[in-house]
N, C-alpha and C positions, 0 to 999 in steps of 0.2 A: 695475811695474804692480800696482795694488792689487786683485787678484782675490779671489774668495771663499775660496780656500785660504789666501791670505795673511792675510785677516781672521780665519779660523779659528785660524791659528797664533798670531796676536796675542792672541786670546781665551784661549788656553791659558796665557799669561803674565799677563794682566791682565783683570779683569772690566769689563764696560761699566758706565757710559758711558766712552768713550775716543775720543781723536783718533788717527788713524794718518796719518803723513806719508811720502810716497815720496821719499826724498832723491835717488835717481837721476833721477826725473822733474824735480825742481827743477833739478838740475845740467844736464840736457839742455835745459830751457827757457832757462836762462841762456846756454848755449853757442849756442843758436839766435839769441837776441837779439844776442849779441856778433858773430855772423857777419853778421847783417843790418845792424847799426849799427857797423861797425868803427871809425869815426872819432869815435864818441860815447863818453863815459865813463858807465858805468851806475851808478845809485844804487838801493838798495833802501829802500822806504818801510817803516820798522820797524813802524808801526802796523798794517800788514796782518797781521803775525804776529811777535811778538818772541821766540818760542821760541829759546833760545840755540843749539840744534843747527841750526836754519835759518840763523841769522846766521853760524855757522861755515862753512856751505856757501857763503854769499855771500862771505865774506872770502877763502876759499881760491880762489874763482873770480875774484877781483879786482874784485868789485862793492863800491862805496862805500855810504854811508849817508845817507838823508834822515831826520832825526829830527824829531819833532813835540813833544818835551818835553825838558827838561834831563836827566831820568832816562834817556831813550832815548839821548841823547848819551853819558852815562856808561856805560851798558850796552855800547854799541858800543866805546867806548874800552877798557873793561875786558876785552873779548874780543879785543883786539889790532888793531882797525882804526886806520889812520893818521889823525892829526888832519886832514891835508889832504884826506882822503876822507870826512869827516863834515861835513854841513851841517845846521844847526838852524834850521828855519823853522816858526813857528806864530804865531797872533795872541795877544795878551795876555801876553807874557812879563813876568815880574816881575824886579826887581833881583836877587833871589835866584837865579832861573833863569839869568840872564845870568852872574852871578859863578860859578855852579857849572859852567857849560859853556864859558866863553869860552876856556879853555886847551886844550879837547879837540876843538874843531872850529871851523868858520866859522859865525858868527852871521848870520842873514838878518833884517834889521829889517822888521817888518810895518806900521809906521806912523811918522809924523814924531816922535811921542812916544818911540818906541823908539830912533830915531836920536839924538835929543837925550840920552836916557839913556845910550846907548852912548858918546857923545862925553864926557859928564860922568864916566862911570866910567873911561874911558881917561885923562882929564885928572887924575883923582884918583890914578891909578897912574903918571902921568907916562910914558905910552907911546903909541906909534902903533898903532892897531887897524884892520885891514882887515876889512871886512864886506860883505855883500850887501844888497840891498833887494828886497822882494817888491812886484811891481806888479800892478795889476788893470787890464788893458787892455780897451778896448771891443772886443767880438767878437759881433756879432749872430748869426753862424753857429752859435755854441755853443748858442744857445737852441733849435736844432733837435734837440739831444741829448735822449734820453728819460730820462737818468739823473742822476747827482749833479753839478749845476752849481755850481762854486765861484768862478767869475770871469766877466768879460765883461759884467757888469752890476753894479748895486748889491750890495755884499757886505761881510762883515766882514773879508775877506781882502785885504791888500795896499794899495797907494797908487795912486789913479787918476791919469791924466795931468794933470787939472786941478790936483790937489793937488801933483803933482810940479812943474809949471811955476810954481805960486804960491810954492813953497819952493826953487826952483832955486838962487838966490843963497845961500840959507842953507847948502846943502850944501857950497859952496866956503868957507864961513866956519868950518866945523868945523876946529879946530886939531889934533885928535888922531884924527880919523876919516878913513879912506879908503874910499869906496864903490867897490868893484872888481868887483861882479857883480850880476846881477839874477836873480830867480826869478819865474816865472809858472806858474800852474797853473789851467787853465780848468775841468777837470771829470774825473770818474772813471767807470769802467765804460763807455767809449766803444767801440763796435763799427763805427761808420761811418767809412770811409776818408776821405771828403771832409772831415769835421769835423776829424779828426786832421791832415790835410794843411794845412787852413786854420789850425789852431792853431799849427803850427810856423812857417808862413809869416808869420803875424801877429807872433809873438814875435821871430823873426830880423830882420824888417824894422825893428821898433821898436828892437831892440838896436843895430843899426847906427846909428840916429839918436842913441841915447844915447851911443854910443861917441865921438861928436863932442864930447861934454861931459864924459864920465867915462872913466877908464882901465879899461875892462872887461877882466877876465881870465877870467871865467866867465859862462855863461848856463845857468840851469837851466830846461829846456823843460817840466818836469813830464812828463807822459805820459798817464796815464789809460787805457791800453789795457785793454779789457774781455775777459771770457771769457763764453761762452754759459751762461746759466742756463735760460731757457725753450726749449722744443723748437723754436720757430720762429727762434731766434737762431742765427747761424752764426759760426764762428771768424773772427777778424780775419785778413785777408790780410797777414800781417806783412811778408813779403818785398816785396810790392808797395808797401805803405806806406813801407817803408824806402827803396826805390829812388826813389820820388817825393820824399821828404823830402831825401835826399842831393843830388838834382838841383836843388834850389832855389838860385838865385843868392845869396840872402842867407845861406843856410847855408854855401855854399862860401866866401863872403867871410869869414865869421866864422872858419871853420876855417883859411883861408889866413893869417889874422892871428895864429894861435896861441891863439885864445880857446877855453877848455875848454867844450865843449858837453855838458851833463849830461842824460841821459835817466833820469827817475825812474819806477820801476815797483814795484808792491807785489803787488796781486792777480794780475797777469799772470804773475808768477814762481811763486806758490805756491798760488793759489786752487784750481785743479783737480788739485793734487797731494796733496790730503788728504781724508779721510773722517771723519765723525762717526758713531760706532757706539753704538746703544742697544738695550735689550732691552724687549720687550713684557711688562709685568708684570700687566696686567689688560685685560679686554675686557667691555664692558657695553652694554646697551640703555637708552636714555632717550627716551621719547615717540617711539619708532620710529626713532631715530637711533643708529647703532652707533659707540661710542667705543673707540678703541684707546689705552691708556695706557702710555706709556714710563717707564722709570726715570730720566728726565732731561727737563728742560724748559728754560725760558728762563734758568735758572741755569747750564746747561751749553752750550746752543747756541741763543743768542738771535736770531741774524741772520734766519732766515726769518720770525720774528714781527715783527721790527723793520722790515725793509726790504720784506717781502712778496715777495721774490724766491723762485722755486721751486727748491729743491734736490731734485733727483730722488732717490727712495728706491730703494735696491738691497736686495732681499730675499735672505737666505741660503737660505730655504726657499720655493720657488715652487710653488704649487698650481694645478691646472687651473681651478678655479672662481674667479670674481672677485666682489668685493663693494664697496659704497660705504661708506666709513668716514670718521670724523673722527679725526685723529691729534693727541693732546694729550700734554703732560707731566704730571708727578706733583706739581706745585706747587699750593698752596692759593690759587689765584686763577683766575678765568675767562679771563683774557687769555693764559694759558699754553696756547696752541693753535697747533699747527703748520699743519695743513691741514684745512679743513672740507669734507666730502662728496667726497673724491677716490676714484677707482676704482682698486683694486689687486688683484692675486691675493690670495686669502683669507689673512688674518692670524690667528694663534693665539697664546695666551699662551706665552711662552718663546721666541718667534721673535726673531731678530736683524735689525734694520733699520739700514742704513747710508745716511746722507745724503751725497750727492756734493757736490763743489765746496766743501768745508769747510776748505780749507787757509788761507783768508784771512778775517779778521774772524769767527773762530769762538770759540776759547777765550777770548781776551783781551777780546772785545766782550761776552761774556756776563756776567750778573749773578751772579758766582761765589759770593758770600756770601749771596744771597737765600734765606731760610728755612733756612739752615745745613745743607744737604745736603753730602755729600762732593763735592769737586771732581772733574771728569773727569780721567782720566789722559791722558798724551800719549806716543806711541811714534814714534820715528824709525826708518825702515828704509833701509838702504843695502846694495845687493847682495843684497836679499832677507833680510838679517839684521837683527835688532833691535840697534841700537847704543845706544839709550837709551830708558828708559821710567821714568815717575814719576807 
């Protein structure tokens, strides 16, 4: 648990701005998901947080990797993940991306062009190559989601059913390519049980149809499980969702055939297991508005400015009186603003503020080199002890 005394201890070792991660909470979240989905193979979406100490926790817990770049594939392989547990899925792969990653994991083609390129490369190397294919299936239900929708309608991701059917014969003409799996990802940060249930049912049903035509050995269901950011949002009922998903006839049929069913999660594993900590370095009035200036901005923690999700602020010093303030960073641009006109207990210069739910899309999503400030530090805690900081 990242309480105030833990934060104070970290600040003795490292000055803010910094990220603090609770390794025990990450391990507990993994164990909970494994218990809820015992028949699924779990994958960690590296883009959520590629910090090597987090990846080590994943590997030790038996979680595989979903990579969105060739470099993420090589990072995972270098940290000891098995090639059979690494899947590489992203749009716009180049020949160089493919050549760098093809020996380290399973490639997921995002388009017909990528399938053609994979077949050509395999032919050049006089080898047989097993790959997956990313699909974009119709899913009107996903449009009810309030968050990041990546499929179910026109999108840059995957191959739609019409394109698949148009090229169906072509797939069988590949002499060096075997399409043995599918990957579908509808959206991220989903908290609605019905939407998730529908996602899995849609994918499993379509996978069984495709299995009549292709020798499927794996299906990546994506995941997109969300965590609460706003006060009105509630935790996902994980066990209830898992029970309903396991009970789906199409899921049971896939599992009975020995098809590997992958559940891919990123934010859900690490999002609420991290804090971003900054110091108040100035406080000023401007035309009647109070500005609280931190020693870090969009170069250190960009996500609240980019997505406009509210990351609750924890104050190390809590005073009785409250005030309305605008919280900003220290960068020379007016868009470097966290929250405008929020009410908090009074803040003074020298105070420490900690942004919650900063374990995912924090450090690596930020504009780290913008205006050439020092980068924030990162600290991993396990058993309450600092096992790494830099």
